[in-house]
N, C-alpha and C positions, 0 to 999 in steps of 0.2 A: 372549141366546139360549142356551138349554140345549143343550149339545153332544150330548145324546141325541136331540134332535129332528131331523127331516128338514129340512135347510137349503135344499132345492131350491125350495120355494115362495117363500122370501125372496129367493133368488138370481134367480128368474124375475121377481119384482117389481122388483128392482134393475135387471135388464136392460131391463124395460119403461120404467123411468124414464130409463135411459141412451139408449134408442132415441129417446125424445121430445127429449132434449137434442141428440143427434147430428143429428136432423132440422132443428134450428135453425142448424147450422153452415153458414156461407157461406165461399166461398174467401177473401174478404177478412179473415175472422176467424182464419184458421189461424196467423197470426203473433202473435196476442194472447198476452200474458203470462198465466200461471196461478199459483195458489197453490203449485204444485210448481215452485219457482224454477229448477230445472234443465231444465224443459220449457216450450216454448211450446205453444199449443193443438194444433198438428199432431203434435208429439212425444208429447203426453199422449194424444191419440187413438190413436196408434200403439201406445203402451204399454198403454192400456186394452183396445183390441180384441185386441192380442196376448195380453193376460192371459186373455181369454175363450177364445182358441184354445189357450193353454197349459193351462187347466183342462180343456178338451175332450180334449186329448192325455193328460192325467193320467187322465181317465175312461175313455179307450180303452186304458189299461194302460201308458202311457209314463211316463217320469221327467221331471219339470219341467225339470231341468237340460239335457235333450237338445234343447230347442227354445228359440228366442229369445222374449223377452217383448215383442217389438215386431213390427209388421206389415211393415216395409219401406216401399218407395215406393208410395204410393196417390195416384191422381188426386184433385185437389181436390174434385170433385163426387161421388166414389165412396164417401164414408164411410158413408152410410146402407146401401148395398148390401153393403159389406164387413162392416159390423156385423151385418146380417141373416144373412149366411152363417155368421159366427162363432156367433151365437145359435142357429141351427138345429143346428150341429155340437155345441155344448156340451149342448144339450137332449137330443139323441140319445145322446150319450156317457154321460150320467148317468141314462138312463131306467130302468135296472134297479135295483130296490131293494137287491139284494145288494151293489152297489158302495158303498153307504154305509158298510159295515163292513169292506170289503176294504182291506188295506194299500195306501196310495197314497203316491207320492213327490212331495211338494210342494216348493216352493223352500225351505221352512223345515225339511224333514226328512220322515221317514216317519210318516204319520198315517193314521188311518182315513179313508175317503173323505169322511165327513161333516166331518172336520176340515179337509180341503182345501177343500171347498165353503164352509165357514164363513169361512175366511180370504179367499176370493174374494168373499163377500158384503161383508165389510168393505171390500175394495178397490173393488168396483163402486159401493158407496154413497159412499165417500169421493171417488172420482173423478167421480161425478155432481156432487157439490158443487163440486169443482175446475172442472169444465167449465162449470157454471152461472155460477160467478164470472167465468170467462174470457169468457163470452158476455154477461155482464150480463143473464142470462135472467130473465124474470118467471115462468117455469114454477114452480108451487109444488112443492117437493120433499116427499116423504113422510116426515113426522117419525117414524113407526113404524119405517121402515127405518133412520133415523139412530140411534134408541134401540137397535135390535138390533145394529147395527154397533158402537156404542159399547160395548155389553156384551161383544161379542167382543174388541174392542180392549183393554178393561180386563183381560180374562182372559188374553190371549196376549201383550200388550205392556206389562208392568209398567213403571212410571215409572223404576225403578232400572236397567233394562237398556239404556237409550238409549246410543247410541254403537256398539252392535253390530247395530243394525237400521237400515233406511233412514228413520228418523223422527227428528224433532228432539225436543228436551226438551219435556216437557209444559208448555203455556202455561196460566196460570191464566185461567179465565173465571168470571163470576159464577155462583153456584149456580142462579139462575133463568134462565140463558141458554137459548136455543133448542137443541134437540137437535143440529142440525148444527154450531152454534158449539161445543158441548161436545165433539163428535167431533173437529172441527178442532183444538181446543185440546189434546186428548189425544194427537193425532198430531203435535203440534208446529207446526201451521199457525196463521197469524194469522187469527183469525175475523172 
């Protein structure tokens, strides 16, 4: 993704994909392991939905560090409703075009709003893959989103800075691997 582009359409597509996956979550699946080894599915959902709220807070003018990147306690069957509220909030928070170029304080520092949104495109797309794996979902994931997220990841997370970011060492994947496998490998996940 070219960082001069408006990342909101991509982010909304990523949220649409997440919404479909979250609709598949059952209470019995919440303890499932995920590719994020430090999170079970419940914790990953909390982190992912919390990230949507955090991005909304950034769009509302707040600093990312001032809010938790997790939701807290959510009833087992409330994830779709909790996600929908977060989605509505983030959509409203970033509705104004001027916010794309306004300085914003993301977890990785001060960046233009489009830079904050771009980082969260990568996060939403990656966690969609993580959730799909945890659910053993048959939902087809959007390859174009993975290609865009991989472009962002390669631009902002070079292979030589690992150890300073919450991503593992780049894992090699075949050159002809599917886009989500390439994204997972770049972020240090086992594809």
